[in-house]
N, C-alpha and C positions, 0 to 999 in steps of 0.2 A: 296345240296344247302349250301354254307357256311353262317355261323351266324355272321361272322366278320362284323364290321361298313365299309361302303364303305369309300373310301379315300376323296371323292369329295361329296359335297353336292350343287346341283344347287337349288337355291331358286328364285321363281318366284311370284312376287304380281299380282293379277287379278282384274279388277273392269269393267265390262261390257265388257270383253276381247273375248267373243265368236267369233267375227269375225276376230281374228288373232291368238289364241292361239293354234289353232290345227296345223298351220304351225311351230309354234315355238316348239311344243312338238314333232311333226314328226321330225324335225331337230335333236332334242336330241336323237330320236332313231336311228340316223344314225352316232352316234358319234364312232371314232375309238377309243378312251378311254373308257373304258366300267365300270371302277370301281367308280359308282358314283349314288346317289338316286337323285330323282327330287322331291320338295315340292312345290306345288302350293298352295298359300294364297289367297283365293278368298273373297271379301266383296261386291260383287255385291248381291242386295237386291232380285233379281229374281234367277231363278234356271237355266237359259239358259247355263251359263258358267259351272256350277256344273255337269249338266247333260252330257254336252259334253264331260269333263275331265274323269268324273268317267266311262261313258259307253265306250269311245274310247281309254282311256290310262289307264287301270286298274293298271299298274305298278307304276304309279305316285301317290305320297302321296298327296292327296287331303284335304285342310284345310278350313271350312267355317267359317268366321267370322259372328257373329250376329251384329256386327256394322261396319260402314263405316269407312275403314281403309286409310290414305294415304299411297303411294307406300312404304317409308321406315319404317312406323309402320308395314305394313305387311312383310317386309323384317326382321324386328327385331323379329315377331313373328315366322317366319321361322326359323332363326336362333338358336332359343329356342328349336326346335324340331329337328333339324340336327343333324346327327351322324359323318358327315365328319371332317377330320383335315383341309380341304381346303375348304372354303366357297366362292361359286360362285354366281354372281347375274347377272341376266340379265331379259329383259323386255317381257311381252306376245305379244308385236308386233316386235319381232327381230327373225331371223332365223340364226342359228348358222351353220358355215360350219362344215362338217365332223370331220376336225382335229382340232376343236376350242378347246376342253377341253385338247387335247394332247399338244398343244402349251401353254396353261396356266399352266398345271403341270409341262411341261419342265422347263418353266421359274422358278418355284416355285422351282424345284430341283437344280437349278442353283443358288440359294441362294437369289432369289427376293420374299419376302414375301407379297408384295402387287403388283399384276400383272393386267394390264388392256390390252385389245385387240383393234384392230381397229375395227371401225363401219362404214359400207357403207351403202347407201340409198337403200331402197327397191326397187325403180324403178328410171327411168331417166326422169321423168316428171319434168317440168320447176320449178313448186312452191316446190315441194319435194327436188330436188337438191338445191335449193336456201336454203331452210330451213336447211338442213343437213349441208351445208358449213358453214352457220351461226352458228350453235350449236355444230358441231363436226369436224371442220377442221383441229385441230391438233391431232386426231387419225385416219386418212385415212391410209388406208393400204400401200399406196405406200411410206410412211414415215420411216426413220429408228428407230430401237429400241432405247429406252433411257430413262432417268427420265423424268417424267411428274409433273406439278404443281397439276394437277385435273385429277383424272381417273372417268368418268362418270358411274353410277351403271347399265347402259345398257350392260356392259362387263367389269367386273372387279371381281377379286379374292383377299380373305383376308386369309392369314393364321390365324388358330384359335387362335393362341398366340397373334397375332397382334389384333385381335377382341377383345380378352378378355382385352387388355391393353389399347385400345382407344376407343372402341365401347360403346355403340351401336349408330346407327344413330339416330339423332333428328327425332322423330316420326312426328313432327309438321311442318317440312320444307321439301320443294321440293328439296333444294338445299343442303341437309345436306351431300351428296354424297362429294361435295368439301371440307365440314368441316372434314369429316373423312379422306381425303387424306392429309389435313393439319396436323391433329393430327398424323397420322402415319409418316409423314415426321419428325415432331418435336419429336417424339420417337425414331428414328433412323431408320426407315423403309420407304426409300423413295419411292414413287409409281414408278413403272417401266412399260414401254410400250413395248408390244410385238406385232407387226404388223401382225404376221402369225395368230394369235388368231382372226379370223374375224366373225363379226355377221353383218348381213343387218338388218336395223331398217326401217320400214314402219312409215311415217309421215302422219298425217291428212291433206289433201288438202283443209284448209280453211285459208285463210288469216287473217280474223278478229281473229279467235282463236289463231293463230300464234302471231299476235301483242299483244293480251292481254297476252299471256304467256310470251313473252318476258319482257314485261313491269313488271309484277308481279315478274318474276324469277330476273331481275334486281333489284328490291326494296329489295327483300328478300335477295339476294346475298350481296348488299351493306351492311344491318344491320348486316348480319353475320359477315363479314369481319371485320367490325367496333369492333363488340364485341370480336371477336377471337384475334385481333391484339391490341385490348385495346387503340382504337384512343382516342385522346382528341378532345374535340370541335374544338379547333383550327386546328388539322389536317384534321378533316372533312370539315371546312369552306375552308381550302387551297385547298382542292381536287375539290370543285366545280368548280371554273372556268377552272380546267384542263379537265374536263369531256368530254367537246366537242372534244378534242385532242384524246379521247380514240377511236372514231369511225373511223378515218382514220388509227390509228395506228393497231387496230384489223383487220380491212379490209387488211392492208399491209401484217401482219402475215398469215392471211388466203389466200391471193395470193401467198405468197410463199409456203406454204404449199400445195395449189392446184397444183401450177407448177410442184413441186417435185413429186407430186402423179399422173401426167399425167391429171389433172383436169383444166388445165389453160384455156381453152375455155368454160367450163361449169362455171368456176368462172365469166368470164367476161360476158356471157349471162344471169346470174342469179344475178348480182350485184345489181340490184333493190331489190330483196328480201331481201339479205343479208343487204343492208343499212338501210331499214325499221326495221330488227329485231336488229342490233346494236344500231339504234337510240333508239328504245323502251327500251331496256336495259340500256343505260345510263341516258335516263329520270328516269327508275326506281331507279337506283342508286343515282342520283341527289335527289330524294325525300329522300331516307335515309340519305344521307350526310347532306341535310338542316334540316331535323327533329333532327339529333344528334348535329349539330352545334348549332341550336338555343333554344333547349330544354334538350340536354344531353341523349336523348331516341331515340335509333334506335332499341332496340332490340326486340320490338313488332312488327315489320313489318314482315308479312307473305305472301306469294303468295297465293291466292285462286283459281288459275287457274291451 
């Protein structure tokens, strides 16, 4: 057995993930690219996830945090323990296609130092498909490769040099994968989308949780963008009356992506779910814009869902 460091480190945060992490790790065991290590950073207070990973996947490096970690804090901890030159992130409720890592590595070899793959829903259930289109329409597998503004942490890779230059992730924000994408682009490493690197993402079928998450994420995203782009109070105030227009604009873009990916009918049938999610997001953004416009403070906004 070689003692050389693996080329790739796959880092997975876990929190009460025992219901999905087995499928996630089994999918990693079927990868056609084999020069990688897997690190699971768990902060569940009980032992269920730990017992499952340790007993069934002894090849996985398992790290137990004594404290609750938000997902990006867990990813940061995993990076600190990783040996690979290419840092790959996914979620415990994702299942990677067998050639997932192969395509991410190939895109990295082609000169793209920040690469994200496509994300497909875990099932064809109505609410899950609508939730998925609301969250990930711009990274469906039927789309063409090319640059992206944001790459979700459910399926993304960073060359170690980029991470060292623009990381780590903000451990207190759920949306800080967006911030890291922006920082990478600003430093000259524009995020690249490789649609052949596919994972399936399982969503919780609970509308109330979906609404609350979208509301919180919109509020957090708005505050984070105001901070990163250094918006004035006037700019935040000017955006407020435009926010209602964001809903049809985002839905139009999602429709375009869905049609190009062969998802046109599913876009139409799940439109109520998407509409609700985009409305919640815009309400959250509006709160951050209002807070900044009236007090000059949006930085404290954090999602709790």
